C-alpha positions as CSV (number, residue, x, y, z in Angstrom):
1,X,-28.7,3.8,24.6
2,X,-26.2,1.5,24.0
3,X,-22.8,3.5,24.5
4,X,-19.6,0.7,24.0
5,X,-16.4,2.2,24.7
6,X,-14.6,-0.5,22.5
7,X,-12.3,0.3,19.6
8,X,-10.4,-1.1,16.8
9,X,-7.8,1.3,15.1
10,X,-7.2,0.0,11.7
11,X,-3.7,2.0,9.8
12,X,-1.4,1.5,7.5
13,X,2.6,1.8,8.8
14,X,2.7,4.6,7.2
15,X,1.0,6.4,9.5
16,X,2.1,5.3,12.8
17,X,2.0,8.5,14.7
18,X,-1.4,9.0,14.0
19,X,-2.9,5.6,15.5
20,X,-0.7,5.7,18.3
21,X,-1.8,9.6,18.9
22,X,-5.3,8.7,18.7
23,X,-4.8,5.5,20.8
24,X,-3.5,7.6,23.8
25,X,-6.4,10.1,23.3
26,X,-9.1,7.5,23.7
27,X,-7.0,5.5,26.4
28,X,-7.4,8.4,28.6
29,X,-11.2,8.7,28.0
30,X,-11.4,5.1,29.5
31,X,-12.0,3.3,26.3
32,X,-10.7,-0.2,25.7
33,X,-9.0,0.3,22.2
34,X,-6.9,-2.6,20.2
35,X,-3.7,-1.0,18.3
36,X,-1.6,-2.9,16.8
37,X,1.9,-1.4,17.8
38,X,4.2,-4.1,17.2
39,X,3.9,-6.5,13.6
40,X,2.5,-9.4,15.5
41,X,3.3,-11.7,12.8
42,X,3.4,-15.1,13.8
43,X,1.0,-18.4,14.6
44,X,-2.2,-16.8,15.1
45,X,-1.9,-13.5,14.1
46,X,-4.3,-12.7,11.6
47,X,-7.3,-14.6,13.6
48,X,-6.3,-12.6,16.7
49,X,-6.9,-9.4,14.7
50,X,-10.1,-10.5,13.3
51,X,-11.4,-11.5,17.0
52,X,-10.4,-8.2,18.2
53,X,-12.6,-6.5,15.2
54,X,-15.6,-8.6,16.1
55,X,-15.2,-7.9,19.9
56,X,-14.8,-4.0,19.6
57,X,-18.2,-2.1,18.6
58,X,-16.5,0.7,17.1
59,X,-13.9,0.5,14.0
60,X,-11.6,3.2,13.2
61,X,-9.7,3.3,9.9
62,X,-7.2,6.0,9.1
63,X,-7.6,6.7,5.6
64,X,-4.3,8.4,3.9
65,X,-2.8,8.1,0.2
66,X,-0.3,5.7,1.5
67,X,-2.8,3.2,3.2
68,X,-5.1,2.5,0.4
69,X,-2.3,1.7,-2.3
70,X,-2.1,-1.9,-1.4
71,X,-5.8,-2.3,-1.4
72,X,-5.7,-4.2,-4.4
73,X,-2.9,-6.5,-3.7
74,X,-3.9,-10.1,-2.7
75,X,-3.9,-10.8,1.1
76,X,-3.7,-6.9,2.1
77,X,-4.2,-7.2,5.9
78,X,-5.7,-4.0,6.3
79,X,-8.4,-4.5,3.5
80,X,-9.1,-8.1,5.4
81,X,-9.7,-5.9,8.4
82,X,-12.5,-3.3,7.0
83,X,-14.3,-6.5,5.1
84,X,-14.6,-8.2,8.4
85,X,-16.1,-4.9,10.1
86,X,-18.3,-4.4,7.0
87,X,-19.6,-8.2,7.3
88,X,-19.6,-7.9,11.3
89,X,-21.5,-4.3,11.0
90,X,-19.1,-2.3,13.3
91,X,-19.4,1.5,13.7
92,X,-17.3,1.9,10.9
93,X,-15.5,5.5,11.5
94,X,-13.1,6.6,8.6
95,X,-10.5,9.0,9.9
96,X,-9.4,11.1,6.6
97,X,-6.3,12.9,6.7
98,X,-6.1,16.3,4.7
99,X,-5.2,14.8,1.5
100,X,-7.1,12.0,1.2
101,X,-9.7,12.0,-1.4
102,X,-12.5,9.8,-2.0
103,X,-13.0,10.2,-5.8
104,X,-9.2,10.2,-6.8
105,X,-9.3,6.5,-4.0
106,X,-12.4,5.0,-6.3
107,X,-9.7,2.7,-8.3
108,X,-8.5,1.1,-4.9
109,X,-12.1,1.0,-3.0
110,X,-13.4,-1.9,-5.1
111,X,-15.5,-4.8,-3.9
112,X,-16.9,-4.1,-0.2
113,X,-14.7,-1.4,-0.1
114,X,-16.7,0.7,-2.3
115,X,-19.1,1.5,0.8
116,X,-16.6,3.2,2.5
117,X,-17.2,7.1,1.0
118,X,-21.1,6.3,2.6
119,X,-19.9,6.2,6.1
120,X,-19.8,9.8,8.4
121,X,-15.9,10.4,8.0
122,X,-14.3,12.7,10.3
123,X,-10.9,15.1,8.9
124,X,-8.1,14.8,11.4
125,X,-5.6,17.5,10.4
126,X,-2.9,17.5,12.6
127,X,-2.9,21.0,13.5
128,X,-6.6,20.5,14.8
129,X,-5.9,17.2,15.9
130,X,-7.1,17.6,19.7
131,X,-10.6,19.4,18.3
132,X,-11.0,16.3,15.6
133,X,-10.6,14.0,19.1
134,X,-12.8,16.0,20.6
135,X,-15.5,15.3,18.0
136,X,-14.7,11.7,17.4
137,X,-15.6,11.3,21.4
138,X,-18.4,13.3,22.0
139,X,-20.3,12.5,18.4
140,X,-18.7,9.3,16.4
141,X,-18.4,7.2,19.5
142,X,-21.6,8.0,21.6
143,X,-23.9,6.7,19.2
144,X,-26.2,3.9,19.9
145,X,-24.5,0.4,19.0
146,X,-26.4,-2.5,19.2
147,X,-23.9,-4.9,17.3
148,X,-23.3,-8.3,18.8
149,X,-19.8,-8.6,20.7
150,X,-18.3,-11.6,19.9
151,X,-16.2,-13.1,22.9
152,X,-12.1,-13.2,22.9
153,X,-10.2,-16.2,22.6
154,X,-7.5,-16.5,25.6
155,X,-5.0,-16.0,22.5
156,X,-6.8,-12.9,21.0
157,X,-7.3,-11.3,24.8
158,X,-3.5,-11.9,25.3
159,X,-2.6,-10.2,22.2
160,X,-4.7,-7.4,22.6
161,X,-3.3,-7.0,26.4
162,X,0.1,-7.2,25.3
163,X,-0.7,-4.6,22.6
164,X,-2.5,-2.0,24.8
165,X,0.5,-2.8,27.3
166,X,3.4,-1.4,24.6
167,X,0.8,1.3,23.6
168,X,0.1,2.6,26.5
169,X,4.1,2.6,27.8
170,X,5.0,5.2,24.7
171,X,5.8,8.6,25.1
172,X,3.0,11.0,23.9
173,X,2.8,11.9,20.3
174,X,4.4,15.1,19.2
175,X,2.6,17.8,16.4
176,X,5.9,17.5,14.8
177,X,5.8,13.9,14.2
178,X,2.1,14.7,13.0
179,X,2.9,16.9,10.5
180,X,5.7,14.7,9.4
181,X,3.2,12.2,8.6
182,X,1.3,14.8,7.0
183,X,3.9,16.0,4.7
184,X,4.4,12.6,3.6
185,X,1.0,11.5,2.7
186,X,1.1,15.2,0.9
187,X,4.2,13.2,-0.9
188,X,2.6,10.1,-1.8
189,X,-0.6,12.2,-3.4
190,X,1.8,14.3,-5.3
191,X,3.2,10.5,-6.8
192,X,0.0,9.9,-7.6
193,X,-0.4,12.7,-9.7
194,X,2.8,12.4,-11.2
195,X,4.2,15.6,-9.3
196,X,7.8,14.2,-8.5
197,X,9.5,17.7,-7.6
198,X,6.5,18.3,-5.4
199,X,6.7,14.8,-3.7
200,X,10.8,15.3,-3.5
201,X,10.2,18.2,-1.8
202,X,7.5,17.0,0.6
203,X,9.6,13.8,1.4
204,X,12.3,16.2,2.4
205,X,10.4,18.0,4.8
206,X,8.8,14.7,6.1
207,X,12.2,13.5,7.1
208,X,13.2,16.8,8.3
209,X,10.6,17.0,10.6
210,X,11.3,13.0,11.5
211,X,14.2,11.1,10.3
212,X,13.1,7.8,11.5
213,X,10.3,7.5,9.0
214,X,11.7,4.4,6.9
215,X,9.0,4.5,4.5
216,X,9.7,8.2,3.2
217,X,13.3,7.5,2.8
218,X,12.1,4.8,0.4
219,X,9.5,6.6,-1.0
220,X,11.9,9.8,-1.7
221,X,14.3,7.2,-2.9
222,X,11.4,6.4,-5.8
223,X,11.2,9.9,-6.5
224,X,15.1,10.0,-6.8
225,X,15.0,7.1,-9.3
226,X,12.1,8.5,-11.6
227,X,14.2,12.1,-11.8
228,X,17.4,10.2,-12.7
229,X,19.4,10.5,-9.6
230,X,20.1,6.6,-9.1
231,X,23.4,7.6,-6.3
232,X,20.5,9.6,-4.3
233,X,17.9,6.8,-4.8
234,X,20.8,4.3,-3.3
235,X,21.4,6.2,-0.5
236,X,18.0,6.5,0.3
237,X,17.1,2.9,0.3
238,X,19.9,1.8,2.2
239,X,18.5,4.2,5.1
240,X,15.1,3.2,5.1
241,X,16.6,-0.3,5.4
242,X,19.0,0.9,8.3
243,X,15.8,1.9,10.2
244,X,13.8,-0.9,9.0
245,X,15.7,-3.8,7.7
246,X,12.0,-5.6,7.1
247,X,10.9,-3.1,4.7
248,X,10.4,-5.0,1.8
249,X,9.4,-2.7,-0.9
250,X,12.6,-0.9,0.0
251,X,14.8,-4.5,-1.1
252,X,12.8,-4.6,-4.1
253,X,13.3,-0.7,-5.1
254,X,17.0,-1.0,-4.4
255,X,17.2,-4.0,-6.7
256,X,15.7,-1.9,-9.7
257,X,18.4,0.8,-8.8
258,X,21.0,-1.8,-9.1
259,X,19.5,-3.6,-12.0
260,X,19.6,0.1,-14.1
261,X,23.1,0.9,-13.1
262,X,24.0,-3.1,-14.3
263,X,24.9,-4.3,-11.1
264,X,23.0,-7.0,-11.7
265,X,24.3,-9.5,-8.9
266,X,23.5,-6.6,-6.1
267,X,20.1,-6.3,-7.7
268,X,19.7,-9.9,-7.8
269,X,20.3,-9.9,-3.9
270,X,18.2,-7.4,-3.3
271,X,15.0,-9.2,-5.4
272,X,15.8,-12.6,-3.1
273,X,15.7,-10.7,0.0
274,X,12.5,-9.4,-0.9
275,X,11.4,-12.7,-1.9
276,X,12.4,-14.1,1.7
277,X,10.2,-11.5,3.3
278,X,7.5,-11.9,0.9
279,X,7.3,-14.7,-1.1
280,X,5.0,-14.9,-4.3
281,X,4.8,-11.2,-4.8
282,X,4.7,-10.6,-8.9
283,X,6.3,-7.6,-8.6
284,X,9.3,-8.8,-6.8
285,X,9.3,-12.2,-8.9
286,X,9.5,-10.5,-11.9
287,X,12.3,-8.6,-11.1
288,X,14.2,-12.0,-9.8
289,X,13.4,-12.9,-13.2
290,X,14.6,-10.7,-15.6
291,X,17.6,-10.0,-13.3
292,X,18.3,-13.9,-13.8
293,X,18.0,-13.3,-17.6
294,X,20.5,-10.9,-17.2
295,X,23.1,-12.9,-15.9
296,X,22.6,-15.3,-18.2
297,X,21.0,-17.9,-15.6
298,X,18.1,-18.8,-18.6
299,X,16.7,-21.7,-16.5
300,X,16.0,-19.9,-13.4
301,X,14.8,-16.7,-15.3
302,X,12.2,-19.0,-17.9
303,X,10.9,-20.9,-14.5
304,X,9.9,-18.1,-12.3
305,X,8.3,-16.4,-15.8
306,X,6.3,-19.6,-16.6
307,X,5.2,-19.6,-13.1
308,X,4.1,-15.8,-13.5
309,X,2.3,-16.9,-17.0
310,X,0.7,-19.4,-15.2
311,X,-0.8,-16.7,-12.7
312,X,-1.4,-14.0,-15.3
313,X,-1.4,-14.4,-19.2
314,X,-0.8,-10.5,-19.4
315,X,3.0,-11.8,-18.7
316,X,2.9,-12.6,-22.4
317,X,3.5,-8.5,-23.1
318,X,6.9,-6.8,-21.4
319,X,5.0,-3.3,-21.9
320,X,1.9,-4.4,-19.9
321,X,4.7,-5.7,-17.3
322,X,6.8,-2.7,-17.2
323,X,4.0,-0.2,-16.8
324,X,2.7,-2.3,-14.2
325,X,5.7,-2.3,-12.0
326,X,6.6,1.1,-12.9
327,X,9.8,-0.1,-14.2
328,X,12.9,2.0,-15.8
329,X,13.2,1.1,-19.8
330,X,16.0,-1.3,-19.1
331,X,13.8,-3.9,-17.3
332,X,11.2,-3.6,-20.0
333,X,13.7,-4.7,-22.8
334,X,14.8,-7.1,-20.6
335,X,11.5,-8.4,-20.1
336,X,11.4,-8.3,-23.8
337,X,14.3,-10.7,-24.3
338,X,13.3,-12.7,-21.8
339,X,9.5,-13.3,-23.2
340,X,11.2,-14.0,-26.9
341,X,13.3,-16.5,-25.3
342,X,10.5,-18.7,-23.4
């Protein structure tokens, strides 16, 4: 029987404490775990990720409502990680948080990811985390694995060592931190179900338990905006960006709030900052275009919108754009004016 103690953890940045807690548990049991503590952007980052998947027998996926939200976006890295694991026949183990439901996730699990519900997953509730980790070690990671293990390049090996050192140095994860992430995920599921009152309550509880969750501040801002509390939304976006100045969607969301308040210069500045961090994203580009139009900068607005139309002809329909971007009616109306002026 070939029991291999090499593991890759795939997770979304909204679930850092669950990923770290899993790393810490497996590390004490002698597993060689790749866990991307820091955001390894730069040079050969994605290649190092792919190599480390191929170099490890077991592939753990932390599945949560927030984790799957971006699976349908072009170039989503977490999706690429999972597809690599499927293609190279790793021992794939979905780790399922309480508010994740495969049925509700079907629209996100397209293409190769459609097979994920067939794998033998493991639920990891925060209150029974240690028991779940025991089952992970004694059952799921003890399977006979005959998959081919690919050797690492020097670069990928160095990256793995750096990440392992950072993860090992991190303080132990607390149950409070895990509970905060569970409330965050419950709130994300409430948003999916259009329950913004429930989402506000759960985001608020997540932030009470862990005020350092930048994504929770950002997402509570979205819920507040939907409920009409623009001042509260702006305050939440500002706190999210104070905690994480690289949080692209917080800039985009704040830009939308500024637009609704007709602070068009502030809106454009936030859309442009989001575009610097994540160039050529359709949602961000469309926000930039309508804001240029609202400012009377017609040439810039038309150039961006024509680019969007070349990518997707549905940008002829302002209502579709508004629904796709979850826009306030004021942005949809500005898009309608821009389309008419093309």
